[in-house]
Structure formats: structure tokens, C-alpha cells
A tleap script that builds the chain and sets N, CA, C and O, in Angstrom:
source leaprc.protein.ff14SB
mol = sequence {
  NMET ILE SER SER CYS HIE LEU PHE VAL ASN
  ASN ALA LYS ILE ASN LEU GLN THR LYS GLY
  ILE PHE GLY VAL SER THR LYS GLU THR VAL
  LYS ILE LEU LEU LEU LYS ARG ASN MET THR
  ILE LYS THR LEU ALA GLU LYS LEU THR GLU
  LEU SER GLY LYS ASN TYR SER ARG GLN ASN
  LEU SER GLY ARG ILE SER ASN GLY TYR LEU
  ARG TYR GLU GLU MET GLU GLN ILE ALA LYS
  ILE LEU GLY TYR LYS ILE GLU PHE GLU ASP
  LEU ALA CASN
}
set mol.1.N position { 88.363 85.059 126.549 }
set mol.1.CA position { 87.221 84.611 125.549 }
set mol.1.C position { 86.698 83.457 126.004 }
set mol.1.O position { 87.419 82.513 126.327 }
set mol.2.N position { 85.409 83.424 126.070 }
set mol.2.CA position { 84.610 82.185 126.469 }
set mol.2.C position { 84.459 81.216 125.320 }
set mol.2.O position { 83.938 81.613 124.277 }
set mol.3.N position { 84.881 79.971 125.443 }
set mol.3.CA position { 84.851 79.135 124.330 }
set mol.3.C position { 83.615 78.169 124.284 }
set mol.3.O position { 83.256 77.644 123.230 }
set mol.4.N position { 82.986 77.964 125.481 }
set mol.4.CA position { 81.891 77.001 125.593 }
set mol.4.C position { 81.087 77.300 126.767 }
set mol.4.O position { 81.561 77.844 127.764 }
set mol.5.N position { 79.857 76.942 126.651 }
set mol.5.CA position { 78.897 77.093 127.717 }
set mol.5.C position { 78.250 75.754 128.079 }
set mol.5.O position { 77.763 75.092 127.163 }
set mol.6.N position { 78.204 75.321 129.273 }
set mol.6.CA position { 77.621 74.086 129.636 }
set mol.6.C position { 76.668 74.096 130.729 }
set mol.6.O position { 76.851 74.858 131.678 }
set mol.7.N position { 75.647 73.305 130.681 }
set mol.7.CA position { 74.729 73.126 131.777 }
set mol.7.C position { 74.895 71.699 132.236 }
set mol.7.O position { 74.861 70.732 131.475 }
set mol.8.N position { 75.081 71.642 133.569 }
set mol.8.CA position { 75.472 70.289 134.092 }
set mol.8.C position { 74.252 69.613 134.599 }
set mol.8.O position { 73.596 70.161 135.485 }
set mol.9.N position { 73.882 68.429 134.095 }
set mol.9.CA position { 72.711 67.644 134.387 }
set mol.9.C position { 73.185 66.343 134.873 }
set mol.9.O position { 73.773 65.650 134.043 }
set mol.10.N position { 73.030 65.844 136.153 }
set mol.10.CA position { 73.516 64.670 136.603 }
set mol.10.C position { 74.962 64.344 136.186 }
set mol.10.O position { 75.318 63.259 135.727 }
set mol.11.N position { 75.751 65.410 136.400 }
set mol.11.CA position { 77.250 65.295 136.089 }
set mol.11.C position { 77.501 65.204 134.608 }
set mol.11.O position { 78.656 65.065 134.205 }
set mol.12.N position { 76.509 65.272 133.792 }
set mol.12.CA position { 76.778 65.223 132.353 }
set mol.12.C position { 76.690 66.650 131.740 }
set mol.12.O position { 75.693 67.333 131.975 }
set mol.13.N position { 77.666 67.106 130.987 }
set mol.13.CA position { 77.605 68.352 130.465 }
set mol.13.C position { 76.702 68.521 129.286 }
set mol.13.O position { 76.769 67.663 128.405 }
set mol.14.N position { 75.840 69.547 129.153 }
set mol.14.CA position { 75.102 69.882 127.963 }
set mol.14.C position { 75.746 71.116 127.370 }
set mol.14.O position { 75.817 72.143 128.045 }
set mol.15.N position { 76.188 71.061 126.213 }
set mol.15.CA position { 76.766 72.129 125.497 }
set mol.15.C position { 75.641 73.036 124.915 }
set mol.15.O position { 74.963 72.656 123.961 }
set mol.16.N position { 75.468 74.192 125.488 }
set mol.16.CA position { 74.428 75.135 125.126 }
set mol.16.C position { 74.653 75.835 123.821 }
set mol.16.O position { 73.721 76.379 123.229 }
set mol.17.N position { 75.905 75.828 123.359 }
set mol.17.CA position { 76.172 76.494 122.077 }
set mol.17.C position { 75.816 75.639 120.941 }
set mol.17.O position { 75.657 76.125 119.821 }
set mol.18.N position { 75.677 74.311 121.195 }
set mol.18.CA position { 75.312 73.411 120.093 }
set mol.18.C position { 73.787 73.210 120.109 }
set mol.18.O position { 73.027 74.177 120.055 }
set mol.19.N position { 73.369 71.997 120.180 }
set mol.19.CA position { 71.917 71.753 120.061 }
set mol.19.C position { 71.352 71.231 121.367 }
set mol.19.O position { 70.246 70.692 121.317 }
set mol.20.N position { 71.960 71.325 122.495 }
set mol.20.CA position { 71.469 70.824 123.763 }
set mol.20.C position { 71.788 69.404 123.899 }
set mol.20.O position { 72.793 68.919 123.381 }
set mol.21.N position { 70.886 68.680 124.640 }
set mol.21.CA position { 71.194 67.240 124.997 }
set mol.21.C position { 71.104 66.443 123.719 }
set mol.21.O position { 70.097 66.495 123.012 }
set mol.22.N position { 72.154 65.707 123.424 }
set mol.22.CA position { 72.304 64.706 122.338 }
set mol.22.C position { 71.731 65.228 121.023 }
set mol.22.O position { 71.047 64.494 120.310 }
set mol.23.N position { 72.023 66.569 120.679 }
set mol.23.CA position { 71.660 67.134 119.443 }
set mol.23.C position { 70.198 67.666 119.396 }
set mol.23.O position { 69.751 67.952 118.285 }
set mol.24.N position { 69.444 67.820 120.447 }
set mol.24.CA position { 68.155 68.301 120.440 }
set mol.24.C position { 68.114 69.783 120.668 }
set mol.24.O position { 69.089 70.351 121.161 }
set mol.25.N position { 67.072 70.407 120.343 }
set mol.25.CA position { 66.991 71.875 120.473 }
set mol.25.C position { 66.859 72.321 122.090 }
set mol.25.O position { 66.657 71.528 123.009 }
set mol.26.N position { 67.004 73.625 122.206 }
set mol.26.CA position { 66.901 74.282 123.546 }
set mol.26.C position { 65.530 73.883 124.049 }
set mol.26.O position { 65.380 73.439 125.187 }
set mol.27.N position { 64.450 74.054 123.126 }
set mol.27.CA position { 63.119 73.659 123.622 }
set mol.27.C position { 62.984 72.211 124.202 }
set mol.27.O position { 62.416 71.932 125.258 }
set mol.28.N position { 63.587 71.341 123.356 }
set mol.28.CA position { 63.486 69.937 123.868 }
set mol.28.C position { 64.370 69.778 125.122 }
set mol.28.O position { 64.004 69.020 126.020 }
set mol.29.N position { 65.505 70.459 125.209 }
set mol.29.CA position { 66.302 70.328 126.387 }
set mol.29.C position { 65.532 70.745 127.622 }
set mol.29.O position { 65.560 70.025 128.620 }
set mol.30.N position { 64.776 71.990 127.597 }
set mol.30.CA position { 63.911 72.403 128.634 }
set mol.30.C position { 62.921 71.457 128.993 }
set mol.30.O position { 62.694 71.186 130.172 }
set mol.31.N position { 62.257 70.889 127.950 }
set mol.31.CA position { 61.282 69.911 128.215 }
set mol.31.C position { 61.755 68.680 128.939 }
set mol.31.O position { 61.044 68.134 129.782 }
set mol.32.N position { 62.999 68.220 128.601 }
set mol.32.CA position { 63.564 67.019 129.194 }
set mol.32.C position { 63.826 67.295 130.688 }
set mol.32.O position { 63.546 66.479 131.566 }
set mol.33.N position { 64.440 68.628 130.942 }
set mol.33.CA position { 64.716 69.050 132.378 }
set mol.33.C position { 63.404 69.167 133.092 }
set mol.33.O position { 63.357 68.804 134.267 }
set mol.34.N position { 62.294 69.653 132.480 }
set mol.34.CA position { 61.080 69.698 133.221 }
set mol.34.C position { 60.591 68.294 133.620 }
set mol.34.O position { 60.204 68.026 134.757 }
set mol.35.N position { 60.637 67.425 132.610 }
set mol.35.CA position { 60.209 66.044 132.935 }
set mol.35.C position { 61.071 65.432 134.090 }
set mol.35.O position { 60.526 64.747 134.956 }
set mol.36.N position { 62.280 65.654 134.102 }
set mol.36.CA position { 63.218 65.154 135.117 }
set mol.36.C position { 62.689 65.700 136.568 }
set mol.36.O position { 62.801 64.997 137.572 }
set mol.37.N position { 62.154 66.895 136.599 }
set mol.37.CA position { 61.801 67.441 137.804 }
set mol.37.C position { 60.209 67.281 138.008 }
set mol.37.O position { 59.642 67.763 138.988 }
set mol.38.N position { 59.603 66.632 137.098 }
set mol.38.CA position { 58.172 66.462 137.206 }
set mol.38.C position { 57.445 67.801 137.354 }
set mol.38.O position { 56.613 67.981 138.243 }
set mol.39.N position { 57.781 68.737 136.456 }
set mol.39.CA position { 57.343 70.080 136.575 }
set mol.39.C position { 56.623 70.483 135.181 }
set mol.39.O position { 57.029 70.063 134.098 }
set mol.40.N position { 55.628 71.253 135.313 }
set mol.40.CA position { 54.894 71.680 133.982 }
set mol.40.C position { 55.564 73.020 133.529 }
set mol.40.O position { 56.333 73.631 134.271 }
set mol.41.N position { 55.253 73.414 132.360 }
set mol.41.CA position { 55.798 74.722 131.888 }
set mol.41.C position { 54.950 75.816 132.622 }
set mol.41.O position { 55.422 76.936 132.815 }
set mol.42.N position { 53.731 75.481 133.014 }
set mol.42.CA position { 52.921 76.458 133.834 }
set mol.42.C position { 53.553 76.819 135.141 }
set mol.42.O position { 53.660 77.971 135.560 }
set mol.43.N position { 53.965 75.731 135.753 }
set mol.43.CA position { 54.607 75.812 137.122 }
set mol.43.C position { 55.942 76.550 136.968 }
set mol.43.O position { 56.299 77.353 137.830 }
set mol.44.N position { 56.696 76.289 135.868 }
set mol.44.CA position { 57.946 77.029 135.611 }
set mol.44.C position { 57.745 78.386 135.381 }
set mol.44.O position { 58.538 79.206 135.844 }
set mol.45.N position { 56.696 78.752 134.666 }
set mol.45.CA position { 56.383 80.167 134.332 }
set mol.45.C position { 55.985 80.836 135.678 }
set mol.45.O position { 56.413 81.976 135.859 }
set mol.46.N position { 55.229 80.274 136.629 }
set mol.46.CA position { 54.916 80.900 137.822 }
set mol.46.C position { 56.099 81.065 138.709 }
set mol.46.O position { 56.196 82.075 139.405 }
set mol.47.N position { 57.013 80.125 138.723 }
set mol.47.CA position { 58.251 80.226 139.470 }
set mol.47.C position { 59.128 81.297 138.999 }
set mol.47.O position { 59.685 82.080 139.769 }
set mol.48.N position { 59.259 81.328 137.590 }
set mol.48.CA position { 60.091 82.409 136.918 }
set mol.48.C position { 59.549 83.780 137.232 }
set mol.48.O position { 60.308 84.730 137.423 }
set mol.49.N position { 58.184 83.890 137.287 }
set mol.49.CA position { 57.606 85.164 137.609 }
set mol.49.C position { 57.967 85.600 138.972 }
set mol.49.O position { 58.350 86.743 139.220 }
set mol.50.N position { 57.828 84.599 139.912 }
set mol.50.CA position { 58.247 84.919 141.347 }
set mol.50.C position { 59.810 85.291 141.500 }
set mol.50.O position { 60.177 86.167 142.283 }
set mol.51.N position { 60.672 84.583 140.720 }
set mol.51.CA position { 62.000 84.789 140.840 }
set mol.51.C position { 62.493 86.102 140.187 }
set mol.51.O position { 63.363 86.790 140.721 }
set mol.52.N position { 61.911 86.423 139.021 }
set mol.52.CA position { 62.413 87.554 138.172 }
set mol.52.C position { 61.665 88.802 138.469 }
set mol.52.O position { 62.210 89.888 138.267 }
set mol.53.N position { 60.400 88.721 138.957 }
set mol.53.CA position { 59.580 89.844 139.161 }
set mol.53.C position { 58.927 90.324 137.841 }
set mol.53.O position { 58.246 91.350 137.845 }
set mol.54.N position { 59.114 89.632 136.756 }
set mol.54.CA position { 58.434 89.902 135.548 }
set mol.54.C position { 57.345 88.762 135.304 }
set mol.54.O position { 57.436 87.623 135.760 }
set mol.55.N position { 56.335 89.226 134.540 }
set mol.55.CA position { 55.269 88.399 134.360 }
set mol.55.C position { 55.378 87.404 133.266 }
set mol.55.O position { 55.426 87.847 132.118 }
set mol.56.N position { 55.423 86.123 133.458 }
set mol.56.CA position { 55.542 85.046 132.621 }
set mol.56.C position { 54.265 84.129 132.565 }
set mol.56.O position { 53.978 83.453 133.553 }
set mol.57.N position { 53.576 84.096 131.548 }
set mol.57.CA position { 52.452 83.105 131.438 }
set mol.57.C position { 52.998 81.845 130.786 }
set mol.57.O position { 54.119 81.798 130.280 }
set mol.58.N position { 52.091 80.760 130.828 }
set mol.58.CA position { 52.516 79.477 130.242 }
set mol.58.C position { 52.784 79.759 128.729 }
set mol.58.O position { 53.796 79.322 128.180 }
set mol.59.N position { 51.895 80.465 128.108 }
set mol.59.CA position { 51.823 80.668 126.722 }
set mol.59.C position { 53.085 81.570 126.296 }
set mol.59.O position { 53.724 81.300 125.279 }
set mol.60.N position { 53.376 82.543 127.042 }
set mol.60.CA position { 54.468 83.458 126.795 }
set mol.60.C position { 55.823 82.706 126.849 }
set mol.60.O position { 56.660 82.777 125.949 }
set mol.61.N position { 55.962 81.990 127.971 }
set mol.61.CA position { 57.246 81.221 128.223 }
set mol.61.C position { 57.385 80.109 127.128 }
set mol.61.O position { 58.462 79.890 126.575 }
set mol.62.N position { 56.306 79.459 126.863 }
set mol.62.CA position { 56.382 78.365 125.888 }
set mol.62.C position { 56.819 78.880 124.490 }
set mol.62.O position { 57.614 78.288 123.760 }
set mol.63.N position { 56.218 80.029 124.214 }
set mol.63.CA position { 56.710 80.672 122.908 }
set mol.63.C position { 58.065 81.107 122.983 }
set mol.63.O position { 58.816 80.819 122.051 }
set mol.64.N position { 58.498 81.777 123.984 }
set mol.64.CA position { 59.861 82.208 123.998 }
set mol.64.C position { 60.815 81.031 123.837 }
set mol.64.O position { 61.797 81.154 123.105 }
set mol.65.N position { 60.567 79.875 124.500 }
set mol.65.CA position { 61.422 78.778 124.464 }
set mol.65.C position { 61.439 78.145 122.984 }
set mol.65.O position { 62.464 77.820 122.384 }
set mol.66.N position { 60.134 78.029 122.506 }
set mol.66.CA position { 59.983 77.391 121.147 }
set mol.66.C position { 60.641 78.228 120.104 }
set mol.66.O position { 61.266 77.695 119.188 }
set mol.67.N position { 60.522 79.531 120.211 }
set mol.67.CA position { 61.214 80.390 119.125 }
set mol.67.C position { 62.622 80.794 119.339 }
set mol.67.O position { 63.207 81.511 118.527 }
set mol.68.N position { 63.215 80.311 120.502 }
set mol.68.CA position { 64.626 80.608 120.740 }
set mol.68.C position { 64.790 81.995 121.250 }
set mol.68.O position { 65.903 82.509 121.143 }
set mol.69.N position { 63.806 82.669 121.796 }
set mol.69.CA position { 63.921 83.992 122.386 }
set mol.69.C position { 64.334 84.180 123.776 }
set mol.69.O position { 64.230 85.272 124.336 }
set mol.70.N position { 64.798 83.137 124.339 }
set mol.70.CA position { 65.202 83.175 125.787 }
set mol.70.C position { 66.545 84.076 125.898 }
set mol.70.O position { 67.510 83.866 125.164 }
set mol.71.N position { 66.527 84.956 126.744 }
set mol.71.CA position { 67.811 85.719 127.064 }
set mol.71.C position { 68.607 84.766 128.056 }
set mol.71.O position { 68.076 83.877 128.722 }
set mol.72.N position { 69.952 85.081 128.057 }
set mol.72.CA position { 70.814 84.251 128.878 }
set mol.72.C position { 70.220 84.294 130.370 }
set mol.72.O position { 70.003 83.271 131.018 }
set mol.73.N position { 70.006 85.471 130.795 }
set mol.73.CA position { 69.422 85.605 132.236 }
set mol.73.C position { 68.298 84.694 132.470 }
set mol.73.O position { 68.233 84.025 133.501 }
set mol.74.N position { 67.355 84.644 131.490 }
set mol.74.CA position { 66.157 83.823 131.643 }
set mol.74.C position { 66.534 82.194 131.767 }
set mol.74.O position { 65.991 81.402 132.537 }
set mol.75.N position { 67.560 81.909 130.852 }
set mol.75.CA position { 67.964 80.492 130.914 }
set mol.75.C position { 68.677 80.223 132.177 }
set mol.75.O position { 68.548 79.118 132.705 }
set mol.76.N position { 69.432 81.154 132.718 }
set mol.76.CA position { 70.146 81.027 134.087 }
set mol.76.C position { 69.044 80.730 135.181 }
set mol.76.O position { 69.122 79.851 136.038 }
set mol.77.N position { 68.060 81.575 135.007 }
set mol.77.CA position { 66.924 81.443 136.164 }
set mol.77.C position { 66.143 80.249 136.020 }
set mol.77.O position { 65.685 79.708 137.026 }
set mol.78.N position { 65.930 79.751 134.800 }
set mol.78.CA position { 65.252 78.471 134.527 }
set mol.78.C position { 66.065 77.320 135.188 }
set mol.78.O position { 65.560 76.444 135.891 }
set mol.79.N position { 67.361 77.426 134.882 }
set mol.79.CA position { 68.306 76.351 135.343 }
set mol.79.C position { 68.235 76.387 136.921 }
set mol.79.O position { 68.116 75.345 137.565 }
set mol.80.N position { 68.308 77.558 137.481 }
set mol.80.CA position { 68.262 77.693 138.968 }
set mol.80.C position { 66.950 77.130 139.556 }
set mol.80.O position { 66.967 76.453 140.584 }
set mol.81.N position { 65.806 77.421 138.886 }
set mol.81.CA position { 64.553 76.834 139.312 }
set mol.81.C position { 64.564 75.230 139.321 }
set mol.81.O position { 64.080 74.548 140.224 }
set mol.82.N position { 65.141 74.779 138.267 }
set mol.82.CA position { 65.150 73.336 138.159 }
set mol.82.C position { 66.348 72.698 138.798 }
set mol.82.O position { 66.577 71.504 138.605 }
set mol.83.N position { 67.095 73.415 139.524 }
set mol.83.CA position { 68.129 72.892 140.331 }
set mol.83.C position { 69.425 72.542 139.560 }
set mol.83.O position { 70.173 71.641 139.937 }
set mol.84.N position { 69.646 73.270 138.499 }
set mol.84.CA position { 70.941 73.131 137.719 }
set mol.84.C position { 71.605 74.414 137.687 }
set mol.84.O position { 71.057 75.448 138.071 }
set mol.85.N position { 72.960 74.346 137.163 }
set mol.85.CA position { 73.713 75.526 137.051 }
set mol.85.C position { 74.214 75.550 135.713 }
set mol.85.O position { 74.281 74.478 135.110 }
set mol.86.N position { 74.620 76.741 135.086 }
set mol.86.CA position { 75.200 76.968 133.843 }
set mol.86.C position { 76.696 77.313 134.074 }
set mol.86.O position { 76.984 78.254 134.813 }
set mol.87.N position { 77.556 76.651 133.522 }
set mol.87.CA position { 78.965 77.014 133.728 }
set mol.87.C position { 79.676 77.274 132.271 }
set mol.87.O position { 79.267 76.721 131.250 }
set mol.88.N position { 80.694 78.105 132.291 }
set mol.88.CA position { 81.396 78.304 131.131 }
set mol.88.C position { 82.818 77.703 131.267 }
set mol.88.O position { 83.415 77.813 132.338 }
set mol.89.N position { 83.375 77.069 130.205 }
set mol.89.CA position { 84.522 76.362 130.251 }
set mol.89.C position { 85.477 76.913 129.127 }
set mol.89.O position { 85.100 76.975 127.957 }
set mol.90.N position { 86.595 77.268 129.489 }
set mol.90.CA position { 87.532 77.808 128.471 }
set mol.90.C position { 88.283 76.506 127.872 }
set mol.90.O position { 89.129 75.872 128.503 }
set mol.91.N position { 87.873 76.216 126.631 }
set mol.91.CA position { 88.490 75.069 125.946 }
set mol.91.C position { 89.813 75.320 125.363 }
set mol.91.O position { 90.425 74.381 124.855 }
set mol.92.N position { 90.348 76.597 125.391 }
set mol.92.CA position { 91.649 76.923 124.913 }
set mol.92.C position { 92.731 76.450 125.866 }
set mol.92.O position { 93.869 76.271 125.434 }
set mol.93.N position { 92.443 76.246 127.100 }
set mol.93.CA position { 93.472 75.768 128.086 }
set mol.93.C position { 93.289 74.275 128.302 }
set mol.93.O position { 94.029 73.668 129.076 }
savepdb mol mol.pdb
quit
């Protein structure tokens, strides 16, 4: 059983099951990560389109992030594009 999911940013864990970085939403977390990489949502959408083979526009991706409609696969791809990884940690052990 998976107990927790973390995204590592500069060796700091972000618990993706709670509210992201310091209690902020997934939308705000993605915005912070974009700022850290000096990347726009438009560029992220273009790179996500290249990586996934699916068509992502700035508006579509922004809406998916804002409304919380990102699939795990999409979040994994976003993390990869931004140079991060998502890890699961079993807190029971």
C-alpha cells in the first residue's frame, strides 16, 4: 500500500497528497516550479505536447491545472520536463 507521494524540489519533499508546497494548491505548486525554471505555461504546454504526443494548448493545460484535472501521468511528465521526479514513500515502515 502506498502511503505517501512526494515530489523532490532542491532536496525538499513536497507531499502531493496534501496541498503541495507549504499548504498551497497543485496549481500554485506548478506555478512555483515554473518560476524556478523560468518557464511559461505556454512553453510547458509545448514541451508536454512533444513529450506525450497529445495536443496541449496554454489554455487547456492551465485549465486542467487550475481545476485539478491532471492525471498522474501528466504530473509525472510535467515533473520530468521541469527536471524533477515524483517518488512514493511507504510511511508504514
